[in-house]
C-alpha positions as CSV (number, residue, x, y, z in Angstrom):
1,X,163.2,88.7,106.5
2,X,164.6,88.2,110.0
3,X,166.5,85.0,110.7
4,X,164.1,82.6,112.6
5,X,166.9,81.6,115.0
6,X,167.2,85.1,116.4
7,X,163.5,86.1,116.3
8,X,161.7,86.6,119.6
9,X,159.2,83.8,120.4
10,X,155.6,84.7,121.3
11,X,152.7,82.7,122.9
12,X,149.1,83.6,123.5
13,X,146.9,81.9,126.1
14,X,143.2,82.1,126.8
15,X,142.1,81.3,130.4
16,X,138.6,82.2,131.6
17,X,137.3,84.8,129.3
18,X,135.3,85.3,126.2
19,X,138.1,85.3,123.6
20,X,137.5,88.9,122.8
21,X,141.2,89.8,123.4
22,X,142.2,87.1,120.9
23,X,139.6,88.6,118.5
24,X,141.3,92.0,118.9
25,X,144.6,90.3,118.2
26,X,143.2,88.9,115.0
27,X,141.9,92.4,114.2
28,X,145.6,93.4,113.6
29,X,144.6,92.3,110.0
30,X,147.5,92.8,107.6
31,X,149.8,93.7,110.5
32,X,149.6,90.0,111.5
33,X,151.8,89.4,108.4
34,X,154.3,92.0,109.5
35,X,154.2,90.4,113.0
36,X,154.8,86.9,111.6
37,X,158.0,88.3,110.0
38,X,159.2,89.6,113.3
39,X,158.4,86.8,115.7
40,X,157.8,83.1,115.9
41,X,154.4,82.3,117.4
42,X,154.9,79.1,119.3
43,X,151.6,78.7,121.1
44,X,148.1,80.1,120.7
45,X,144.5,79.0,120.7
46,X,144.7,79.8,117.0
47,X,147.7,77.5,116.4
48,X,146.4,74.8,118.9
49,X,149.5,73.1,120.2
50,X,148.6,70.9,123.2
51,X,151.6,71.7,125.4
52,X,153.1,75.1,126.4
53,X,156.6,75.4,125.0
54,X,159.6,75.1,127.3
55,X,160.8,78.6,126.6
56,X,159.0,81.7,125.3
57,X,160.2,85.3,125.2
58,X,156.7,86.9,125.5
59,X,153.4,85.5,126.5
60,X,150.0,87.4,126.2
61,X,147.5,85.9,128.7
62,X,143.8,86.6,128.3
63,X,141.3,85.8,131.0
64,X,140.9,85.4,134.7
65,X,142.2,82.5,136.7
66,X,138.9,80.7,137.6
67,X,139.6,77.0,137.7
68,X,142.4,74.7,138.9
69,X,143.3,74.2,135.2
70,X,143.7,78.0,134.8
71,X,146.0,78.1,137.8
72,X,148.1,75.2,136.5
73,X,148.4,76.9,133.1
74,X,149.3,80.2,134.7
75,X,152.1,78.7,136.7
76,X,153.5,76.9,133.6
77,X,153.3,80.1,131.6
78,X,155.2,82.0,134.2
79,X,157.9,79.3,134.6
80,X,158.5,79.2,130.8
81,X,158.0,82.8,129.8
82,X,160.6,85.6,130.1
83,X,157.9,88.3,129.9
84,X,154.1,88.0,130.7
85,X,151.4,90.4,129.6
86,X,148.0,90.4,131.3
87,X,145.9,91.0,128.2
88,X,142.5,92.6,128.8
89,X,140.3,93.4,131.8
90,X,139.7,89.8,132.8
91,X,143.4,89.1,133.1
92,X,144.1,92.5,134.7
93,X,141.1,92.7,137.2
94,X,139.2,89.5,137.1
95,X,136.3,91.4,135.3
96,X,133.3,89.4,134.3
97,X,134.6,85.9,135.4
98,X,135.0,87.4,138.9
99,X,131.3,88.2,139.1
100,X,130.8,84.6,140.1
101,X,132.7,85.2,143.4
102,X,129.5,86.2,145.2
103,X,127.9,82.8,144.7
104,X,128.5,79.3,146.0
105,X,130.3,77.1,143.3
106,X,127.7,74.3,143.5
107,X,124.9,76.8,143.0
108,X,126.7,78.1,139.9
109,X,127.1,74.5,138.6
110,X,123.4,73.8,139.1
111,X,122.3,77.1,137.5
112,X,124.5,76.5,134.4
113,X,124.0,72.8,133.9
114,X,120.7,72.0,135.4
115,X,118.3,75.0,135.7
116,X,119.3,76.5,132.3
117,X,119.0,73.2,130.5
118,X,116.1,73.0,128.0
119,X,115.0,69.8,129.7
120,X,116.5,69.7,133.2
121,X,117.6,66.2,134.1
122,X,115.8,64.2,136.7
123,X,117.8,63.6,139.9
124,X,118.8,60.1,138.7
125,X,119.9,61.5,135.3
126,X,121.9,64.2,137.0
127,X,123.7,61.7,139.2
128,X,124.6,59.7,136.1
129,X,125.7,62.8,134.2
130,X,128.0,64.2,136.8
131,X,131.0,61.9,136.2
132,X,130.7,62.8,132.5
133,X,130.8,66.5,132.9
134,X,134.3,67.7,132.0
135,X,134.4,71.0,133.8
136,X,137.7,71.7,135.6
137,X,137.2,72.2,139.3
138,X,136.5,75.9,140.0
139,X,138.8,77.8,142.4
140,X,137.0,79.4,145.4
141,X,137.3,82.7,143.6
142,X,138.1,83.9,140.0
143,X,141.1,86.2,140.3
144,X,143.2,88.4,138.1
145,X,146.4,86.9,136.7
146,X,148.7,88.9,139.0
147,X,147.3,87.3,142.1
148,X,148.8,83.9,141.1
149,X,151.9,84.8,139.0
150,X,154.2,87.7,138.4
151,X,152.9,89.9,135.5
152,X,155.3,92.2,133.7
153,X,152.9,94.4,131.9
154,X,149.2,95.1,132.0
155,X,147.1,95.9,128.9
156,X,143.6,96.7,130.0
157,X,140.5,96.9,127.8
158,X,137.5,94.9,127.2
159,X,138.9,94.0,124.8
160,X,142.0,96.1,124.2
161,X,141.8,97.6,120.7
162,X,144.0,96.1,118.0
163,X,146.0,99.3,117.8
164,X,146.8,99.1,121.5
165,X,148.0,95.5,121.1
166,X,150.1,96.5,118.1
167,X,151.6,99.4,120.0
168,X,152.6,97.3,123.0
169,X,154.0,94.5,120.8
170,X,156.1,96.8,118.6
171,X,157.4,98.8,121.5
172,X,158.5,95.6,123.3
173,X,160.1,94.3,120.1
174,X,162.0,97.6,119.7
175,X,163.3,97.1,123.3
176,X,161.1,99.8,124.9
177,X,158.7,99.3,127.8
178,X,155.4,100.8,126.6
179,X,152.9,102.8,128.6
180,X,149.9,100.6,127.8
181,X,147.6,103.0,129.7
182,X,148.3,105.6,127.1
183,X,146.6,103.5,124.4
184,X,143.9,101.6,126.3
185,X,141.9,101.8,129.5
186,X,139.6,99.6,131.5
187,X,136.4,98.8,129.7
188,X,137.5,100.4,126.5
């Protein structure tokens, strides 16, 4: 087994997306055991640390940048990561989260939290609920990751297949820059 002091460090982050890319990562199945012997995973929605580490060799970022919280996380990720991968179509293009860009943010909020409620609140109830709703402020538009931070590699797919994720990770760990488009494509 590799000495943990010299193993590369890896983080994964989920911004505005469906978690499908992380599900594909979990679909590595037994290869996760091999991966665990090659790297130290410092941060992930699966591991659940509260703060992003001060230094990470490689970070995989799933999801579009849709809220002020996403933007804040993206900037921290870039500042503390040597290499950033935009994982999946939402991170690469904005994909489904960016579909909201055509509507006013307050209309979206009303549609999600008032109109679609089983029993819509009365205006008085809604006014009382608003301070309790813990939804980070939305940015004017949902954007792909590269519009707010430097991205080193793009791995498209909705979600990218586990084999594509494995290929990219093992190539990077071997010191090679992979051609991610050779193993995955948009919407695949």
